[in-house]
C-alpha atoms as one frame of an Amber mdcrd trajectory, in Angstrom:
protein
   0.000   0.000   0.000   2.234   2.839  -1.205   1.407   6.128   0.441   3.584
   8.860   1.910   3.456   8.711   5.676   4.971  10.762   8.456   6.424   8.635
  11.227   5.260   9.365  14.744   7.509  12.181  16.020   7.467  11.266  19.701
   7.199   7.698  20.934   6.345   8.980  24.402   3.013  10.372  23.265  -0.114
   8.645  24.497  -1.852   5.885  22.584  -4.717   8.307  21.906  -2.322  10.791
  20.329  -0.776   8.036  18.208  -4.229   6.890  17.078  -5.114  10.487  16.143
  -1.865  10.827  14.193  -2.593   7.624  12.269  -6.179   8.739  11.631  -5.110
  12.136  10.283  -2.438  10.634   8.036  -4.791   8.060   6.542  -7.720  10.413
   6.223  -5.636  12.916   4.264  -4.482  10.183   1.893  -8.056   8.959   1.359
  -9.500  12.445   0.847  -6.822  13.424  -1.678  -6.955  10.144  -3.577  -3.478
   8.901  -2.681  -5.344   5.904  -1.288  -7.725   5.270  -4.167 -11.248   3.841
  -3.861 -10.976   0.090  -3.472  -7.374   0.133  -2.220  -6.720  -2.470   0.483
  -5.772  -1.104   3.905  -3.637  -3.482   5.957  -3.193  -2.731   9.643   0.310
  -4.190   9.951   1.613  -2.295   6.907   0.306   0.993   8.231   1.798   0.397
  11.667   5.210  -0.277  10.106   5.073   2.803   7.887   4.013   5.066  10.742
   6.445   3.564  13.227   3.875   2.662  15.851   2.120  -0.373  17.280  -0.966
  -1.969  15.812  -3.349  -0.921  18.606  -3.488   2.831  17.820  -3.623   2.006
  14.092  -6.575  -0.302  14.733  -8.348   2.509  16.594  -7.705   4.880  13.692
  -9.084   2.350  11.207 -12.196   1.848  13.308 -12.831   5.596  13.307 -12.351
   5.814   9.533 -14.754   2.920   9.094 -17.355   4.673  11.258 -16.961   7.711
   9.023 -17.639   5.469   5.990 -14.222   6.239   4.502 -13.289   2.565   4.853
 -15.478  -0.479   4.272 -15.019  -4.056   5.409 -15.431  -7.161   3.296 -17.854
  -9.857   4.522 -16.594 -13.143   5.941 -14.397 -14.387   8.734 -11.191 -12.891
   7.287 -12.486  -9.361   7.145 -10.438  -7.040   4.934 -10.686  -3.246   4.997
 -10.499  -1.157   1.856 -11.123   2.447   0.855 -14.830   3.022   0.264 -15.896
   3.480  -3.357 -17.149   6.798  -4.683 -20.860   6.319  -5.361 -23.395   8.569
  -7.043 -26.095   7.951  -4.435 -23.639   8.571  -1.607 -22.490  11.862  -3.137
 -26.018  13.154  -3.601 -27.055  12.073  -0.102 -24.021  13.661   1.558 -24.245
  16.911  -0.389 -27.971  17.111   0.276 -27.389  16.469   3.978 -24.717  19.094
   4.426 -26.844  21.532   2.457 -29.694  20.948   4.910 -27.423  21.368   7.929
 -25.773  24.541   6.652 -29.206  25.831   5.671 -30.406  25.371   9.247 -27.476
  27.487  10.435 -28.670  30.351   8.255 -32.021  30.423  10.047 -30.322  32.160
  12.945 -29.275  35.065  10.704 -32.431  36.982  11.593 -31.586  37.060  15.302
 -28.099  38.448  14.722 -27.418  42.109  15.237 -27.048  44.281  12.160 -23.290
  44.608  12.682 -22.889  40.821  12.838 -25.024  40.319   9.715 -22.886  42.812
   7.829 -19.694  41.086   9.018 -20.930  37.646   7.949 -21.929  38.933   4.513
 -18.611  40.730   4.066 -16.662  37.634   5.112 -18.600  35.480   2.674 -18.108
  38.010  -0.138 -14.355  38.072   0.428 -14.098  34.284   0.734 -15.956  33.827
  -2.547 -13.742  36.390  -4.242 -10.655  34.424  -3.236 -12.245  31.132  -4.295
 -13.194  32.645  -7.647  -9.641  33.821  -8.268  -8.265  30.361  -7.470 -10.631
  28.400  -9.728 -10.137  30.885 -12.602  -6.460  29.933 -12.893  -5.324  27.420
 -15.481  -4.450  24.858 -14.368  -6.406  24.958 -11.117  -4.313  24.440  -7.981
  -6.435  21.747  -6.375  -5.257  22.206  -2.803  -6.072  25.914  -2.890  -9.423
  25.300  -4.569 -10.283  22.761  -1.881  -9.248  25.025   1.006 -10.845  28.211
  -0.334 -14.099  26.387  -1.047 -14.163  25.181   2.543 -13.333  28.723   3.699
 -16.378  30.117   1.895 -18.780  27.710   3.575 -17.109  28.324   6.937 -17.527
  32.091   6.461 -21.238  31.586   5.825 -22.086  29.154   8.613 -19.485  29.007
  11.384 -20.714  32.078  13.264 -24.340  31.003  12.928 -24.241  27.317  13.864
 -24.963  26.527  17.499 -22.867  23.939  19.340 -25.079  20.957  18.505 -25.367
  21.903  14.857 -21.616  22.524  14.693 -21.086  19.023  16.101 -23.373  17.484
  13.464 -21.515  19.371  10.728 -18.206  18.091  12.111 -19.497  14.539  11.655
 -20.629  15.035   8.066 -17.827  17.212   6.710 -15.086  14.530   6.840 -17.229
  12.362   4.575 -17.986  15.255   2.230 -14.315  16.242   1.944 -13.351  13.265
  -0.220 -16.128  13.981  -2.686 -15.198  17.670  -2.748 -11.612  16.783  -3.628
 -12.755  14.442  -6.402 -15.089  17.190  -7.610 -12.117  19.523  -7.978 -10.170
  16.882  -9.909 -13.047  15.860 -12.176 -14.621  19.260 -12.812 -11.608  21.475
 -13.488 -12.743  24.207 -15.843 -16.300  24.049 -14.489 -15.716  25.226 -10.930
 -16.668  28.822 -11.733 -20.298  27.658 -11.667 -19.901  27.250  -7.913 -18.655
  30.852  -7.670 -21.877  32.071  -9.278 -23.970  29.941  -6.922 -22.013  31.251
  -3.947 -22.667  34.782  -5.151 -26.415  34.166  -4.866 -25.852  33.238  -1.216
 -23.771  36.361  -0.643 -26.351  38.681  -2.207 -29.046  37.243   0.051 -26.792
  37.702   3.087 -26.111  41.297   2.120 -29.859  41.868   1.861 -30.354  40.331
   5.301 -32.670  37.712   3.783 -31.960  34.515   5.704 -34.616  32.481   3.884
 -33.201  33.380   0.473 -29.660  32.675   1.655 -30.767  29.288   2.976 -32.474
  28.409  -0.312 -29.441  29.499  -2.348 -27.051  27.535  -0.155 -29.139  24.381
  -0.383 -29.356  24.801  -4.153 -25.566  25.151  -4.333 -25.006  21.846  -2.537
 -27.805  20.104  -4.445 -26.430  21.240  -7.804 -22.903  20.265  -6.757 -24.185
  16.783  -5.924 -25.741  16.479  -9.373 -22.544  17.655 -11.077 -20.484  15.273
  -9.002 -22.756  12.306  -9.707 -22.328  12.916 -13.424 -18.542  13.076 -12.955
 -18.562   9.768 -11.053 -20.544   8.166 -13.896 -18.053   9.465 -16.429 -15.118
   8.210 -14.378 -16.725   4.772 -14.166 -17.557   4.761 -17.875 -21.257   4.303
 -17.174 -24.282   5.941 -18.687 -27.213   7.100 -16.550 -30.144   4.733 -16.446
 -32.925   5.483 -18.924 -36.273   6.198 -17.340 -39.290   4.231 -18.461 -41.928
   6.045 -20.507 -45.002   7.071 -18.546
């Protein structure tokens, strides 16, 4: 399983810290495609590459499996592998995060005018930076990924309460891998997202939380549709034909 790994810097760190280190290393490789969908993940190999025992690696793998980034094969000799990219999964995840971020925007109306202005200005600036990044040829994928995340953080982070923020923290790791693939597969088409973001920003600037929520949900929904089409193309499959009425 060839992937670049950073050995554990301090053997004296706790098992929990070692498990977190292993989790972060593996998650980054899965999100960015260095560990491709379907790649086998072998506990002993990872432990050797990271210079740590198998117990913290096992804990990291269990967490990644709970996050649906890894899947296990059936049978007594269970083998873990990187979860496939699936159209239905992409649309479900993007729809879910759109709903959650949309809920955050419902609290816009109870914010003071100064806070509403600050949120709108932060979102405007974040989208400007994202737009500049995706307009470059070729697109720098890492910057596109980070600036896209920064836009959504600018819109929702100050509005989400602690429970909603916790729910978003559970969903976002699963969305990240699809976002990265989206950047790879849709280079040259990412400016569409900038336009959709701009609809969110205009609604924020108008203080219209309902319109901002609708625009944000539409952005995620449309991104899910674009991504599903990209997954079909990557798999060489055609969409199913619907039956005549």
